[in-house]
C-alpha positions in Angstrom: -23.3 133.8 51.3 -21.6 130.6 49.4 -23.0 128.3 51.8 -26.5 129.2 51.2 -25.8 128.8 47.3 -24.4 125.4 48.3 -27.1 124.5 50.1 -30.0 125.4 47.5 -28.0 123.6 44.5 -27.6 120.4 46.7 -31.1 120.5 47.7 -32.4 121.2 44.1 -30.3 118.3 42.5 -31.7 116.0 45.2 -34.9 116.9 44.4 -34.4 116.2 40.6 -32.8 113.0 41.3 -36.0 111.4 43.9 -38.3 109.3 42.0 -40.4 108.6 44.7 -40.0 104.7 45.1 -39.2 104.9 48.8 -40.1 107.2 51.3 -38.2 110.4 50.6 -36.6 110.3 54.7 -34.8 107.1 53.7 -33.7 107.4 50.2 -31.9 111.0 51.6 -30.7 108.9 54.2 -29.5 106.7 52.2 -27.8 109.4 50.0 -26.3 110.9 52.9 -24.7 107.4 53.8 -23.4 107.1 50.5 -21.7 110.9 50.1 -20.4 111.5 53.5 -18.8 115.0 52.4 -21.9 116.8 53.8 -21.7 117.6 57.6 -24.4 117.2 60.2 -25.6 120.9 59.6 -25.6 120.6 55.7 -27.6 117.4 56.2 -30.2 118.9 58.2 -30.8 122.1 56.3 -30.7 120.5 52.7 -32.9 117.8 54.1 -35.1 120.7 55.0 -35.4 122.4 52.0 -36.3 119.2 50.3 -39.2 118.9 52.5 -40.2 122.6 52.2 -40.5 122.0 48.4 -42.6 118.8 48.5 -44.6 120.3 50.9 -46.1 122.2 48.3 -47.1 119.4 46.2 -48.2 120.1 42.9 -48.3 124.0 43.2 -45.7 126.6 41.6 -44.8 123.9 39.2 -43.8 126.3 36.5 -41.6 128.5 38.4 -38.9 126.3 38.9 -37.5 124.1 41.6 -34.9 126.6 43.5 -38.1 129.4 43.6 -40.5 126.6 44.6 -37.9 125.6 47.4 -37.8 129.3 48.5 -42.0 129.7 48.7 -42.0 126.5 50.7 -39.6 127.7 53.0 -41.3 131.5 53.2 -44.9 129.3 53.7 -43.5 126.8 56.2 -41.5 129.8 58.4 -43.0 131.6 61.2 -39.9 134.2 61.5 -37.3 135.4 59.6 -34.3 133.4 58.7 -30.7 134.4 57.3 -31.3 132.2 54.2 -34.0 133.0 52.8 -33.0 136.3 53.7 -29.9 135.8 51.5 -31.8 135.2 48.0 -35.5 136.9 49.0 -34.6 140.2 51.3 -38.2 141.6 50.1 -39.5 138.5 51.9 -38.2 138.9 55.3 -40.8 141.0 56.9 -43.9 139.2 55.3 -42.8 135.7 57.6 -44.6 137.0 60.6 -47.7 137.3 58.9 -50.3 134.1 59.2 -50.3 131.7 56.7 -53.5 132.9 54.7 -51.7 136.2 54.5 -48.6 134.6 53.2 -50.5 132.0 50.4 -51.6 135.4 48.7 -48.5 137.3 49.0 -46.9 134.4 47.3 -50.0 134.3 44.9 -49.1 138.2 43.8 -45.7 137.4 43.7 -46.0 134.7 41.1 -48.8 136.3 39.5 -51.0 132.9 40.2 -54.4 132.2 41.5 -54.4 132.1 45.5 -57.3 129.2 44.8 -55.0 127.5 42.7 -52.1 127.1 44.9 -54.1 125.9 47.2 -56.2 123.4 45.2 -53.0 122.2 43.8 -51.3 121.4 47.1 -53.4 118.6 47.4 -54.8 117.6 44.3 -57.6 114.7 45.1 -60.0 117.7 45.9 -63.1 115.3 44.5 -61.8 112.2 45.8 -62.3 113.8 49.7 -64.7 112.6 52.2 -67.9 114.9 52.4 -66.7 116.2 55.7 -63.6 117.2 55.0 -62.8 121.0 54.6 -60.4 120.9 51.3 -58.8 124.3 51.5 -58.0 123.5 55.3 -57.0 120.5 54.7 -54.7 121.1 51.7 -52.9 123.9 53.7 -51.9 121.8 56.7 -49.6 120.3 54.7 -47.3 123.3 55.1 -47.4 122.9 58.7 -45.2 120.1 60.2 -47.3 117.6 62.7 -46.4 117.4 66.5 -45.4 113.4 67.9 -48.2 112.6 70.2 -48.0 110.1 72.9 -50.8 108.3 74.8 -49.8 108.1 78.0 -50.5 104.7 80.1 -52.4 104.0 82.5 -50.7 104.8 85.9 -47.9 106.6 84.0 -49.4 110.3 83.7 -47.4 111.7 86.6 -44.3 109.7 85.8 -44.0 111.0 82.4 -44.6 114.6 83.2 -42.0 114.8 85.5 -39.6 112.8 83.4 -40.3 115.4 80.5 -40.2 118.0 82.8 -36.8 117.2 84.2 -35.7 116.8 80.6 -37.0 120.5 79.6 -39.0 118.9 77.1 -41.8 121.4 76.3 -45.1 119.3 75.9 -49.3 120.3 75.7 -51.5 118.4 77.7 -54.3 117.5 75.4 -56.8 115.2 78.0 -56.0 113.1 80.4 -53.8 110.5 78.5 -52.4 112.6 75.8 -49.4 114.5 75.3 -47.7 116.3 72.4 -44.1 117.6 71.9 -42.6 118.8 68.7 -41.5 116.5 65.8 -37.4 117.5 66.7 -37.6 116.0 70.0 -35.9 112.7 70.8 -39.1 111.2 73.2 -37.0 107.3 73.6 -34.0 109.2 74.8 -36.3 110.6 78.2 -39.4 108.0 78.7 -39.5 103.8 78.4 -41.4 103.7 75.0 -44.5 101.1 74.9 -44.0 100.7 79.3 -45.0 104.2 80.4 -46.1 106.1 76.7 -47.1 104.9 73.4 -46.0 107.2 70.6 -49.7 107.3 69.0 -50.8 110.2 66.4 -53.7 112.3 68.5 -56.8 110.7 65.9 -55.4 107.3 66.3 -55.9 107.5 70.2 -59.2 108.9 69.8 -60.2 105.7 68.2 -60.6 104.4 71.6 -63.7 106.2 71.8 -65.2 103.9 69.7 -64.1 100.8 72.3 -66.9 102.2 74.7 -69.8 101.5 72.5 -68.9 97.7 72.4 -71.4 96.0 74.4 -70.1 91.9 74.7 -71.8 90.4 77.5 -68.6 87.8 78.3 -66.1 88.4 81.1 -63.4 87.8 78.7 -63.8 89.1 75.0 -62.2 87.5 72.2 -60.7 90.0 70.2 -58.6 89.8 66.4 -56.2 92.7 65.4 -56.3 91.5 61.7 -54.3 93.8 60.7 -52.2 94.6 63.3 -49.0 96.3 62.0 -46.8 97.2 65.0 -49.7 96.5 67.8 -50.6 100.0 68.6 -54.4 99.5 68.5 -54.2 95.9 70.4 -51.9 98.2 73.1 -54.3 100.5 73.4 -57.7 97.9 73.6 -55.5 96.0 76.0 -55.2 99.4 78.0 -59.2 99.9 77.9 -59.9 96.2 78.9 -57.2 93.6 80.2 -60.1 90.7 79.8 -59.0 89.7 76.2 -58.3 86.7 74.5 -56.2 88.6 72.2 -54.8 87.2 68.7 -52.9 89.3 66.2 -52.2 88.7 62.4 -50.3 90.7 59.5 -49.1 89.8 56.0 -45.3 89.3 56.6 -43.3 87.7 60.0 -40.5 90.9 59.6 -44.1 93.1 60.6 -45.0 90.8 63.6 -41.2 90.8 64.9 -42.1 94.7 65.6 -44.7 93.6 67.4 -43.6 91.2 69.5 -40.9 93.4 70.5 -43.6 96.4 71.8 -45.5 93.8 73.1 -43.2 92.6 75.6 -42.4 96.2 76.3 -46.1 96.9 76.9 -46.6 93.9 79.5 -48.7 91.8 76.6 -47.6 88.4 77.1 -50.6 86.1 76.3 -51.7 86.3 72.8 -51.7 84.7 69.8 -50.1 85.3 66.4 -50.0 84.5 62.9 -48.9 85.5 59.2 -51.8 85.6 56.7 -52.9 87.2 53.6 -56.2 88.2 54.4 -56.7 89.6 50.4 -56.7 86.2 49.6 -60.1 84.6 49.6 -58.5 81.4 50.2 -57.0 82.2 53.1 -57.7 79.8 55.9 -59.1 82.2 58.9 -59.9 81.3 62.5 -62.6 80.2 63.8 -65.9 82.2 63.6 -66.0 83.4 67.3 -64.6 86.8 67.5 -66.4 89.2 69.7 -64.7 92.3 68.3 -62.2 92.5 64.9 -60.1 95.3 64.4 -59.5 96.0 61.1 -56.9 98.7 60.5 -56.9 98.0 56.8 -54.1 99.2 54.4 -54.7 102.5 52.7 -53.5 105.1 50.6 -51.9 106.9 54.0 -53.5 109.9 52.4 -54.4 111.6 56.0 -50.7 111.4 57.2 -48.9 113.0 54.4 -48.1 116.0 56.5 -45.8 113.5 57.7 -44.5 112.4 54.1 -45.3 115.3 52.1 -43.3 113.7 49.0 -46.7 111.7 48.7 -48.2 114.9 47.3 -46.0 114.8 44.2 -46.0 111.1 43.6 -48.8 109.7 44.6 -50.8 108.0 41.5 -54.3 108.7 41.9 -54.8 105.4 40.1 -53.7 103.7 43.7 -57.1 104.7 45.0 -58.9 102.0 43.3 -56.0 99.5 44.0 -56.3 100.2 48.2 -60.5 100.4 47.9 -60.3 96.5 46.1 -57.9 95.6 48.4 -59.7 96.8 51.7 -62.9 95.4 49.8 -61.2 91.7 49.4 -59.9 92.3 53.4 -63.0 92.8 54.8 -65.2 90.5 52.9 -63.1 87.7 54.3 -62.1 88.8 57.4 -65.9 89.5 58.6 -66.7 85.4 58.3 -65.1 85.4 61.6 -67.2 87.4 63.4 -69.1 85.7 66.5 -72.9 86.1 66.2 -73.5 89.8 67.6 -69.9 90.7 67.0 -68.7 94.3 66.3 -66.3 95.1 63.6 -64.0 98.4 63.9 -62.9 99.3 60.1 -60.0 102.0 60.5 -57.7 103.6 57.4 -55.3 106.9 57.9 -56.8 107.9 54.8 -59.0 110.6 53.5 -60.3 109.2 50.7 -64.0 108.6 50.5 -63.4 105.4 47.9 -61.1 104.0 51.2 -63.6 105.2 53.7 -67.6 105.8 53.7 -67.7 103.7 50.2 -65.9 100.7 52.3 -68.7 101.5 55.2 -71.4 100.6 52.8 -69.7 97.4 51.2 -69.8 96.4 54.9 -73.4 97.3 55.1 -74.2 95.1 52.1 -72.5 92.0 53.9 -75.2 92.3 56.7 -73.4 94.2 59.0 -75.5 97.0 61.1 -73.5 100.4 61.2 -73.2 102.1 64.7 -70.8 104.9 63.8 -68.4 106.4 61.7 -66.6 109.3 62.0 -64.1 111.3 59.9 -61.4 111.9 62.4 -59.8 115.4 61.7 -56.3 116.0 62.7 -55.2 118.8 60.1 -56.6 121.4 62.7 -54.8 120.1 65.3 -50.7 119.1 63.7 -52.3 115.7 63.7 -53.2 113.0 60.9 -56.2 113.0 59.3 -58.2 109.2 59.9 -61.5 107.2 59.4 -63.3 104.8 61.6 -66.7 103.0 61.5 -68.1 100.7 64.1 -70.7 97.9 62.9 -72.4 95.0 64.5 -73.4 91.7 62.7 -76.3 91.0 62.8 
């Protein structure tokens, strides 16, 4: 069919034009905005083909863009489809195989090593945290992650009822966690931030660290120092409302989103300010925080299942850049800890330089490690994160 050839040709052309300077989802949205000849079905199919290509990272680099798109489509499909059958009729019966079997099939088709394909999907194998299974993590990028909801206390029945009424399929994961397909437009169904928060599964598991924070005070002073849109603050607020909350980030535009989310979440009493925490001359708040939450800027490598273009465009030298940035930030902010205060270090990275090695720097600053954990989401259709709780001694 000509329409299939048209879609494949356009996907190939867009891939060749994209340079990785902004997220691909934003880039292709701008492209379609400027080129209005594409209908909604065309846009959806072309975008999907591009993402199938990017999910293979640097694997199959020598087979040609069209062939790599089709291989990516084959590996990410769970059932036969007309598009794939048109170009690769002999692959039709193989789409129902397991991912492991399909990787073996593709390796044979292109006369390649299956191991090399897996290694080249995520090509930073030597940089991974020791607790991560490299082949499992690498192949997880061929699977679209789910969207996870953290249902806020008291809204469990209401949220489930709304999803059922809208005939939205969801999975229940623990008391307050639900997952839905990434294709679901959830904000049309529930009141986000008031009833539930969109928050990845691994990010929600960070709350398990809160129970290890023992502060003998009625009101806990908390500083979310790299607050972004405030997800961790809202989560801690739901854990303990008796807090004196301070939030900060590097730009007012970032905090503007936080203010809106806090309003929806019913958080009205807090202090906020902008600050570049990597600057050693930055003026810090007083040294009185019982808990500092530092969800620091990072490579985001644990979230590339959602932004697979990074598998092709992330420059390796950026790992050291983020490592230095994190060291500068944490070296500054720990100075604001109260005596016996807690420091919760968080990244959405899988690189040891951003995780275990960062914890070593904090220990060298005199903090005592209480617990550290790689929060593996790659076997759960979720992000992979890292968290460590330390205490000033």
